MOPAC internal coordinates of N, CA, C and O (Angstrom, degrees):
PM7 1SCF
backbone

  N    0.0000 0     0.00 0     0.00 0    0    0    0
  C    1.4770 1     0.00 0     0.00 0    1    0    0
  C    1.6312 1   107.59 1     0.00 0    2    1    0
  O    1.2310 1   121.11 1   -41.40 1    3    2    1
  N    1.2795 1   115.49 1   138.60 1    3    2    1
  C    1.3192 1   114.32 1   176.24 1    5    3    2
  C    1.4420 1   120.83 1   -74.22 1    6    5    3
  O    1.2310 1   119.64 1   -27.27 1    7    6    5
  N    1.3800 1   118.29 1   152.73 1    7    6    5
  C    1.5299 1   119.91 1  -174.66 1    9    7    6
  C    1.4842 1   115.90 1   -52.89 1   10    9    7
  O    1.2310 1   121.55 1   141.06 1   11   10    9
  N    1.4623 1   114.65 1   -38.94 1   11   10    9
  C    1.4191 1   117.58 1  -176.93 1   13   11   10
  C    1.4688 1   111.31 1   -73.09 1   14   13   11
  O    1.2310 1   120.96 1   145.63 1   15   14   13
  N    1.3379 1   115.77 1   -34.37 1   15   14   13
  C    1.5119 1   119.67 1   171.99 1   17   15   14
  C    1.4090 1   116.91 1   -58.58 1   18   17   15
  O    1.2310 1   123.42 1   136.84 1   19   18   17
  N    1.3152 1   111.05 1   -43.16 1   19   18   17
  C    1.4891 1   121.30 1   178.18 1   21   19   18
  C    1.4010 1   119.22 1   -66.45 1   22   21   19
  O    1.2310 1   121.80 1   146.30 1   23   22   21
  N    1.4392 1   114.15 1   -33.70 1   23   22   21
  C    1.4443 1   120.04 1   171.23 1   25   23   22
  C    1.4918 1   111.72 1   -71.28 1   26   25   23
  O    1.2310 1   117.87 1   145.60 1   27   26   25
  N    1.3404 1   121.66 1   -34.40 1   27   26   25
  C    1.3424 1   127.08 1  -179.15 1   29   27   26
  C    1.5373 1   106.38 1   -69.02 1   30   29   27
  O    1.2310 1   118.39 1   137.12 1   31   30   29
  N    1.2796 1   120.67 1   -42.88 1   31   30   29
  C    1.4083 1   124.14 1  -175.31 1   33   31   30
  C    1.6104 1   109.34 1   -69.74 1   34   33   31
  O    1.2310 1   120.92 1   141.34 1   35   34   33
  N    1.2544 1   115.85 1   -38.66 1   35   34   33
  C    1.5076 1   121.53 1   175.39 1   37   35   34
  C    1.5679 1   107.89 1   -61.49 1   38   37   35
  O    1.2310 1   119.58 1   133.78 1   39   38   37
  N    1.3475 1   118.41 1   -46.22 1   39   38   37
  C    1.3872 1   122.44 1  -178.25 1   41   39   38
  C    1.5449 1   117.85 1   -64.38 1   42   41   39
  O    1.2310 1   123.07 1   140.22 1   43   42   41
  N    1.3923 1   111.72 1   -39.78 1   43   42   41
  C    1.4881 1   121.04 1   170.14 1   45   43   42
  C    1.4949 1   110.50 1   -62.77 1   46   45   43
  O    1.2310 1   118.73 1   130.79 1   47   46   45
  N    1.3081 1   120.02 1   -49.21 1   47   46   45
  C    1.4480 1   122.94 1  -179.24 1   49   47   46
  C    1.5317 1   111.53 1   -64.03 1   50   49   47
  O    1.2310 1   122.49 1   148.92 1   51   50   49
  N    1.2793 1   112.83 1   -31.08 1   51   50   49
  C    1.5961 1   115.85 1   176.57 1   53   51   50
  C    1.4126 1   111.22 1   -70.64 1   54   53   51
  O    1.2310 1   119.23 1   139.74 1   55   54   53
  N    1.4632 1   119.07 1   -40.26 1   55   54   53
  C    1.4094 1   120.31 1   177.07 1   57   55   54
  C    1.4488 1   115.38 1   -65.93 1   58   57   55
  O    1.2310 1   119.22 1   146.15 1   59   58   57
  N    1.2671 1   119.08 1   -33.85 1   59   58   57
  C    1.4557 1   120.87 1   177.53 1   61   59   58
  C    1.7464 1   105.37 1   -72.09 1   62   61   59
  O    1.2310 1   118.61 1   139.12 1   63   62   61
  N    1.1939 1   120.25 1   -40.88 1   63   62   61
  C    1.5218 1   119.88 1   177.65 1   65   63   62
  C    1.4834 1   106.25 1   -67.04 1   66   65   63
  O    1.2310 1   114.79 1   140.45 1   67   66   65
  N    1.2716 1   127.47 1   -39.55 1   67   66   65
  C    1.4761 1   123.75 1   179.33 1   69   67   66
  C    1.4737 1   109.68 1   -64.84 1   70   69   67
  O    1.2310 1   115.76 1   142.70 1   71   70   69
  N    1.3664 1   125.66 1   -37.30 1   71   70   69
  C    1.3204 1   125.68 1   177.12 1   73   71   70
  C    1.5031 1   106.98 1   -64.53 1   74   73   71
  O    1.2310 1   116.96 1   129.32 1   75   74   73
  N    1.3222 1   123.38 1   -50.68 1   75   74   73
  C    1.4073 1   125.51 1  -179.69 1   77   75   74
  C    1.5231 1   109.43 1   -58.53 1   78   77   75
  O    1.2310 1   116.71 1   136.67 1   79   78   77
  N    1.3304 1   123.85 1   -43.33 1   79   78   77
  C    1.4523 1   120.48 1  -174.49 1   81   79   78
  C    1.4981 1   105.17 1   -67.18 1   82   81   79
  O    1.2310 1   118.04 1   134.12 1   83   82   81
  N    1.3014 1   121.35 1   -45.88 1   83   82   81
  C    1.4416 1   119.20 1  -176.20 1   85   83   82
  C    1.4075 1   112.93 1   -69.31 1   86   85   83
  O    1.2310 1   117.23 1   134.79 1   87   86   85
  N    1.3179 1   122.88 1   -45.21 1   87   86   85
  C    1.4457 1   129.37 1  -175.54 1   89   87   86
  C    1.5521 1   110.37 1   -61.53 1   90   89   87
  O    1.2310 1   123.32 1   121.65 1   91   90   89
  N    1.2635 1   111.25 1   -58.35 1   91   90   89
  C    1.4548 1   120.53 1  -178.96 1   93   91   90
  C    1.5458 1   114.03 1   -59.15 1   94   93   91
  O    1.2310 1   122.08 1   142.88 1   95   94   93
  N    1.3900 1   113.63 1   -37.12 1   95   94   93
  C    1.4009 1   123.23 1  -177.85 1   97   95   94
  C    1.7064 1   105.20 1   -69.37 1   98   97   95
  O    1.2310 1   121.99 1   136.48 1   99   98   97
  N    1.2809 1   113.80 1   -43.52 1   99   98   97
  C    1.4232 1   117.17 1   179.21 1  101   99   98
  C    1.4859 1   113.17 1   -65.28 1  102  101   99
  O    1.2310 1   122.70 1   139.78 1  103  102  101
  N    1.4350 1   112.43 1   -40.22 1  103  102  101
  C    1.4996 1   117.03 1   179.33 1  105  103  102
  C    1.6367 1   108.74 1   -63.31 1  106  105  103
  O    1.2310 1   121.96 1   132.64 1  107  106  105
  N    1.3045 1   113.85 1   -47.36 1  107  106  105
  C    1.4226 1   116.26 1  -174.69 1  109  107  106
  C    1.6400 1   113.36 1   -66.01 1  110  109  107
  O    1.2310 1   121.44 1   144.04 1  111  110  109
  N    1.3837 1   114.85 1   -35.96 1  111  110  109
  C    1.3802 1   116.88 1   177.97 1  113  111  110
  C    1.4819 1   111.51 1   -70.46 1  114  113  111
  O    1.2310 1   118.71 1   140.66 1  115  114  113
  N    1.3548 1   120.07 1   -39.34 1  115  114  113
  C    1.4995 1   123.45 1  -177.11 1  117  115  114
  C    1.5226 1   105.53 1   -67.85 1  118  117  115
  O    1.2310 1   117.51 1   133.74 1  119  118  117
  N    1.3265 1   122.34 1   -46.26 1  119  118  117
  C    1.4608 1   124.10 1   179.56 1  121  119  118
  C    1.5040 1   108.88 1   -61.21 1  122  121  119
  O    1.2310 1   120.17 1   133.91 1  123  122  121
  N    1.3089 1   117.29 1   -46.09 1  123  122  121
  C    1.5480 1   121.32 1   176.61 1  125  123  122
  C    1.4719 1   120.29 1   -54.04 1  126  125  123
  O    1.2310 1   124.42 1   141.54 1  127  126  125
  N    1.4307 1   109.13 1   -38.46 1  127  126  125
  C    1.3871 1   118.04 1  -174.74 1  129  127  126
  C    1.5027 1   106.42 1   -79.68 1  130  129  127
  O    1.2310 1   120.67 1   143.70 1  131  130  129
  N    1.3561 1   116.33 1   -36.30 1  131  130  129
  C    1.4574 1   116.84 1  -179.27 1  133  131  130
  C    1.4958 1   116.39 1   -69.59 1  134  133  131
  O    1.2310 1   121.96 1   143.80 1  135  134  133
  N    1.3509 1   113.86 1   -36.20 1  135  134  133
  C    1.5408 1   120.26 1   175.04 1  137  135  134
  C    1.5261 1   106.73 1   -67.78 1  138  137  135
  O    1.2310 1   116.92 1   136.48 1  139  138  137
  N    1.2711 1   123.47 1   -43.52 1  139  138  137
  C    1.4835 1   130.41 1  -176.21 1  141  139  138
  C    1.5379 1   105.61 1   -62.28 1  142  141  139
  O    1.2310 1   120.04 1   132.47 1  143  142  141
  N    1.3346 1   117.52 1   -47.53 1  143  142  141
  C    1.4776 1   116.93 1  -170.24 1  145  143  142
  C    1.5820 1   108.02 1   -77.85 1  146  145  143
  O    1.2310 1   119.44 1   150.75 1  147  146  145
  N    1.3012 1   118.68 1   -29.25 1  147  146  145
  C    1.4403 1   119.33 1   174.16 1  149  147  146
  C    1.4207 1   115.29 1   -68.65 1  150  149  147
  O    1.2310 1   120.45 1   143.17 1  151  150  149
  N    1.3592 1   116.74 1   -36.83 1  151  150  149
  C    1.5192 1   117.37 1   170.70 1  153  151  150
  C    1.4053 1   112.22 1   -69.63 1  154  153  151
  O    1.2310 1   116.89 1   149.87 1  155  154  153
  N    1.4252 1   123.51 1   -30.13 1  155  154  153
  C    1.4071 1   121.19 1   175.93 1  157  155  154
  C    1.4643 1   109.35 1   -63.51 1  158  157  155
  O    1.2310 1   119.25 1   138.77 1  159  158  157
  N    1.3153 1   119.03 1   -41.23 1  159  158  157
  C    1.5223 1   123.96 1  -174.40 1  161  159  158
  C    1.4741 1   104.28 1   -67.68 1  162  161  159
  O    1.2310 1   118.34 1   138.03 1  163  162  161
  N    1.2054 1   120.76 1   -41.97 1  163  162  161
  C    1.4860 1   122.12 1  -178.39 1  165  163  162
  C    1.5751 1   107.10 1   -66.12 1  166  165  163
  O    1.2310 1   116.37 1   137.18 1  167  166  165
  N    1.3352 1   124.51 1   -42.82 1  167  166  165
  C    1.3251 1   123.12 1  -178.10 1  169  167  166
  C    1.5309 1   115.75 1   -70.76 1  170  169  167
  O    1.2310 1   123.61 1   147.72 1  171  170  169
  N    1.4783 1   110.68 1   -32.28 1  171  170  169
  C    1.3912 1   113.80 1   174.17 1  173  171  170
  C    1.5636 1   114.28 1   -70.52 1  174  173  171
  O    1.2310 1   122.74 1   147.94 1  175  174  173
  N    1.2336 1   112.35 1   -32.06 1  175  174  173
  C    1.5185 1   116.59 1   177.26 1  177  175  174
  C    1.5772 1   115.90 1   -69.36 1  178  177  175
  O    1.2310 1   123.57 1   147.83 1  179  178  177
  N    1.2816 1   110.76 1   -32.17 1  179  178  177
  C    1.5725 1   122.18 1   174.22 1  181  179  178
  C    1.4216 1   110.91 1   -69.09 1  182  181  179
  O    1.2310 1   120.02 1   124.71 1  183  182  181
  N    1.3857 1   117.56 1   -55.29 1  183  182  181
  C    1.3525 1   123.73 1  -179.58 1  185  183  182
  C    1.4553 1   116.33 1  -130.56 1  186  185  183
  O    1.2310 1   121.74 1   -94.90 1  187  186  185
  N    1.2907 1   114.27 1    85.10 1  187  186  185
  C    1.4942 1   122.54 1  -179.09 1  189  187  186
  C    1.5825 1   118.22 1   -52.42 1  190  189  187
  O    1.2310 1   122.27 1   153.38 1  191  190  189
  N    1.3976 1   113.25 1   -26.62 1  191  190  189
  C    1.4314 1   117.39 1  -174.84 1  193  191  190
  C    1.5890 1   109.24 1   -78.26 1  194  193  191
  O    1.2310 1   120.86 1   161.74 1  195  194  193
  N    1.3897 1   115.97 1   -18.26 1  195  194  193
  C    1.4503 1   117.51 1   171.90 1  197  195  194
  C    1.4856 1   117.69 1   -87.66 1  198  197  195
  O    1.2310 1   119.59 1   177.96 1  199  198  197
  N    1.2642 1   118.39 1    -2.04 1  199  198  197
  C    1.4063 1   127.94 1  -177.95 1  201  199  198
  C    1.5195 1   115.52 1   -43.13 1  202  201  199
  O    1.2310 1   121.16 1   124.36 1  203  202  201
  N    1.3951 1   115.40 1   -55.64 1  203  202  201
  C    1.3852 1   116.04 1  -174.92 1  205  203  202
  C    1.5458 1   113.36 1   -62.55 1  206  205  203
  O    1.2310 1   120.14 1   141.01 1  207  206  205
  N    1.3628 1   117.34 1   -38.99 1  207  206  205
  C    1.4505 1   122.19 1  -174.46 1  209  207  206
  C    1.6164 1   104.10 1   -71.21 1  210  209  207
  O    1.2310 1   119.72 1   138.31 1  211  210  209
  N    1.3005 1   118.14 1   -41.69 1  211  210  209
  C    1.5550 1   117.08 1   179.25 1  213  211  210
  C    1.5611 1   107.40 1   -66.63 1  214  213  211
  O    1.2310 1   119.76 1   138.79 1  215  214  213
  N    1.4145 1   118.06 1   -41.21 1  215  214  213
  C    1.3997 1   113.96 1  -179.87 1  217  215  214
  C    1.5312 1   119.10 1   -57.66 1  218  217  215
  O    1.2310 1   122.06 1   144.95 1  219  218  217
  N    1.3210 1   113.66 1   -35.05 1  219  218  217
  C    1.4746 1   119.25 1   176.82 1  221  219  218
  C    1.5962 1   106.80 1   -65.00 1  222  221  219
  O    1.2310 1   118.98 1   136.16 1  223  222  221
  N    1.2249 1   119.54 1   -43.84 1  223  222  221
  C    1.4704 1   123.46 1  -174.86 1  225  223  222
  C    1.5386 1   107.66 1   -68.88 1  226  225  223
  O    1.2310 1   120.43 1   141.40 1  227  226  225
  N    1.2192 1   116.78 1   -38.60 1  227  226  225
  C    1.5338 1   124.51 1   178.59 1  229  227  226
  C    1.5901 1   108.63 1   -63.62 1  230  229  227
  O    1.2310 1   119.20 1   136.15 1  231  230  229
  N    1.2909 1   119.13 1   -43.85 1  231  230  229
  C    1.4914 1   123.04 1   177.51 1  233  231  230
  C    1.4545 1   109.61 1   -64.93 1  234  233  231
  O    1.2310 1   116.62 1   140.11 1  235  234  233
  N    1.3497 1   124.03 1   -39.89 1  235  234  233
  C    1.3578 1   128.75 1  -177.45 1  237  235  234
  C    1.5176 1   111.05 1   -68.26 1  238  237  235
  O    1.2310 1   120.99 1   134.73 1  239  238  237
  N    1.3251 1   115.71 1   -45.27 1  239  238  237
  C    1.4652 1   117.40 1   175.14 1  241  239  238
  C    1.5684 1   115.03 1   -71.16 1  242  241  239
  O    1.2310 1   120.69 1   148.09 1  243  242  241
  N    1.2938 1   116.29 1   -31.91 1  243  242  241
  C    1.4904 1   118.86 1   170.03 1  245  243  242
  C    1.5405 1   112.90 1   -54.94 1  246  245  243
  O    1.2310 1   119.11 1   137.10 1  247  246  245
  N    1.3437 1   119.30 1   -42.90 1  247  246  245
  C    1.3972 1   125.26 1   173.30 1  249  247  246
  C    1.5145 1   113.78 1   -64.12 1  250  249  247
  O    1.2310 1   119.53 1   143.64 1  251  250  249
  N    1.3106 1   118.50 1   -36.36 1  251  250  249
  C    1.4263 1   121.05 1  -178.02 1  253  251  250
  C    1.6243 1   108.64 1   -75.82 1  254  253  251
  O    1.2310 1   121.30 1   143.29 1  255  254  253
  N    1.2624 1   115.11 1   -36.71 1  255  254  253
  C    1.4442 1   115.36 1   179.39 1  257  255  254
  C    1.5663 1   109.71 1   -74.10 1  258  257  255
  O    1.2310 1   119.25 1   146.10 1  259  258  257
  N    1.3075 1   119.04 1   -33.90 1  259  258  257
  C    1.4630 1   115.49 1   176.13 1  261  259  258
  C    1.4291 1   113.79 1   -74.89 1  262  261  259
  O    1.2310 1   120.82 1   154.02 1  263  262  261
  N    1.3143 1   116.03 1   -25.98 1  263  262  261
  C    1.4874 1   121.45 1   177.69 1  265  263  262
  C    1.4909 1   109.47 1   -63.91 1  266  265  263
  O    1.2310 1   120.58 1   133.52 1  267  266  265
  N    1.3761 1   116.50 1   -46.48 1  267  266  265
  C    1.4983 1   118.76 1  -179.49 1  269  267  266
  C    1.5093 1   108.14 1   -60.39 1  270  269  267
  O    1.2310 1   115.40 1   137.29 1  271  270  269
  N    1.2661 1   126.33 1   -42.71 1  271  270  269
  C    1.4533 1   134.37 1   177.58 1  273  271  270
  C    1.5786 1   105.84 1   -55.43 1  274  273  271
  O    1.2310 1   120.83 1   129.66 1  275  274  273
  N    1.4512 1   116.02 1   -50.34 1  275  274  273
  C    1.4380 1   115.66 1  -176.89 1  277  275  274
  C    1.4297 1   116.00 1   -67.34 1  278  277  275
  O    1.2310 1   119.66 1   149.39 1  279  278  277
  N    1.3543 1   118.26 1   -30.61 1  279  278  277
  C    1.4342 1   130.25 1   173.44 1  281  279  278
  C    1.5487 1   108.60 1   -55.57 1  282  281  279
  O    1.2310 1   124.34 1   125.56 1  283  282  281
  N    1.3478 1   109.28 1   -54.44 1  283  282  281
  C    1.5054 1   114.07 1   174.34 1  285  283  282
  C    1.3412 1   120.51 1   -54.52 1  286  285  283
  O    1.2310 1   120.28 1   136.92 1  287  286  285
  N    1.3381 1   117.06 1   -43.08 1  287  286  285
  C    1.5212 1   127.93 1   176.41 1  289  287  286
  C    1.5337 1   105.08 1   -60.11 1  290  289  287
  O    1.2310 1   120.21 1   132.46 1  291  290  289
  N    1.3189 1   117.21 1   -47.54 1  291  290  289
  C    1.5018 1   118.18 1   178.90 1  293  291  290
  C    1.4179 1   115.28 1   -61.43 1  294  293  291
  O    1.2310 1   118.69 1   143.17 1  295  294  293
  N    1.4160 1   120.10 1   -36.83 1  295  294  293
  C    1.4919 1   120.28 1   173.38 1  297  295  294
  C    1.4618 1   112.90 1   -68.24 1  298  297  295
  O    1.2310 1   120.79 1   145.69 1  299  298  297
  N    1.4317 1   116.10 1   -34.31 1  299  298  297
  C    1.4100 1   119.01 1  -177.23 1  301  299  298
  C    1.6171 1   106.40 1   -70.01 1  302  301  299
  O    1.2310 1   121.13 1   137.28 1  303  302  301
  N    1.2036 1   115.45 1   -42.72 1  303  302  301
  C    1.5571 1   118.93 1   173.83 1  305  303  302
  C    1.5074 1   115.56 1   -55.52 1  306  305  303
  O    1.2310 1   123.27 1   138.88 1  307  306  305
  N    1.2608 1   111.34 1   -41.12 1  307  306  305
  C    1.5889 1   118.29 1   179.37 1  309  307  306
  C    1.4844 1   105.15 1   -61.61 1  310  309  307
  O    1.2310 1   118.63 1   132.30 1  311  310  309
  N    1.3709 1   120.21 1   -47.70 1  311  310  309
  C    1.4143 1   117.20 1   178.67 1  313  311  310
  C    1.5428 1   117.71 1   -69.85 1  314  313  311
  O    1.2310 1   122.07 1   157.45 1  315  314  313
  N    1.3504 1   113.65 1   -22.55 1  315  314  313
  C    1.3743 1   120.73 1   176.29 1  317  315  314
  C    1.5225 1   114.12 1   -65.72 1  318  317  315
  O    1.2310 1   121.96 1   131.03 1  319  318  317
  N    1.5269 1   113.86 1   -48.97 1  319  318  317
  C    1.4901 1   117.69 1  -169.50 1  321  319  318
  C    1.3915 1   108.09 1  -111.52 1  322  321  319
  O    1.2310 1   116.75 1   162.14 1  323  322  321
  N    1.1813 1   123.78 1   -17.86 1  323  322  321
  C    1.5987 1   121.01 1  -178.41 1  325  323  322
  C    1.6662 1   105.97 1  -134.06 1  326  325  323
  O    1.2310 1   121.47 1  -121.77 1  327  326  325
  N    1.2200 1   114.79 1    58.23 1  327  326  325
  C    1.4295 1   120.67 1  -176.13 1  329  327  326
  C    1.6147 1   112.04 1   -64.51 1  330  329  327
  O    1.2310 1   118.81 1   -65.93 1  331  330  329
  N    1.3431 1   119.88 1   114.07 1  331  330  329
  C    1.4086 1   119.06 1  -173.50 1  333  331  330
  C    1.5069 1   107.14 1   -75.51 1  334  333  331
  O    1.2310 1   116.04 1   155.57 1  335  334  333
  N    1.2476 1   125.13 1   -24.43 1  335  334  333
  C    1.4403 1   128.29 1   177.75 1  337  335  334
  C    1.5727 1   115.44 1   -63.31 1  338  337  335
  O    1.2310 1   122.16 1   147.78 1  339  338  337
  N    1.3370 1   113.48 1   -32.22 1  339  338  337
  C    1.3826 1   122.29 1   172.13 1  341  339  338
  C    1.5084 1   116.99 1   -62.05 1  342  341  339
  O    1.2310 1   123.49 1   136.97 1  343  342  341
  N    1.4329 1   110.90 1   -43.03 1  343  342  341
  C    1.3985 1   118.12 1  -179.37 1  345  343  342
  C    1.5583 1   110.07 1   -63.34 1  346  345  343
  O    1.2310 1   121.81 1   141.97 1  347  346  345
  N    1.2743 1   114.14 1   -38.03 1  347  346  345
  C    1.5242 1   115.83 1  -176.96 1  349  347  346
  C    1.5296 1   112.55 1   -65.10 1  350  349  347
  O    1.2310 1   120.96 1   138.28 1  351  350  349
  N    1.4306 1   115.76 1   -41.72 1  351  350  349
  C    1.4478 1   117.13 1   175.01 1  353  351  350
  C    1.4989 1   116.76 1   -63.61 1  354  353  351
  O    1.2310 1   122.65 1   140.24 1  355  354  353
  N    1.3158 1   112.52 1   -39.76 1  355  354  353
  C    1.4597 1   118.68 1   178.63 1  357  355  354
  C    1.5051 1   114.31 1   -71.90 1  358  357  355
  O    1.2310 1   118.15 1   159.11 1  359  358  357
  N    1.2591 1   121.13 1   -20.89 1  359  358  357
  C    1.4436 1   128.01 1   177.41 1  361  359  358
  C    1.6701 1   107.93 1   -82.65 1  362  361  359
  O    1.2310 1   123.83 1   138.12 1  363  362  361
  N    1.2361 1   110.27 1   -41.88 1  363  362  361
  C    1.4433 1   116.75 1   179.45 1  365  363  362
  C    1.4866 1   120.65 1   -72.69 1  366  365  363
  O    1.2310 1   122.68 1   154.92 1  367  366  365
  N    1.4422 1   112.46 1   -25.08 1  367  366  365
  C    1.4853 1   120.49 1   176.70 1  369  367  366
  C    1.4468 1   117.97 1   -73.09 1  370  369  367
  O    1.2310 1   120.10 1   180.00 1  371  370  369

């Protein structure tokens, strides 16, 4: 396979991977936040006196869930703008 074709194939595969990382990461974060917030509302409705304690834990977990998605976006951007796979092909050619 020609070097230019190999580079194009790596870029195309990377684009598909980036879309999957961001798309599935966003889907997982949204589903996780939705389930967690619904359970918080159920718990607060059952025992309103525990609501402040539960609310603090919900906000902590919201930050952790969003942080995992942002880390995925950061990795996807690394592959988009500084793809280490392209450097290997260019050095080998």
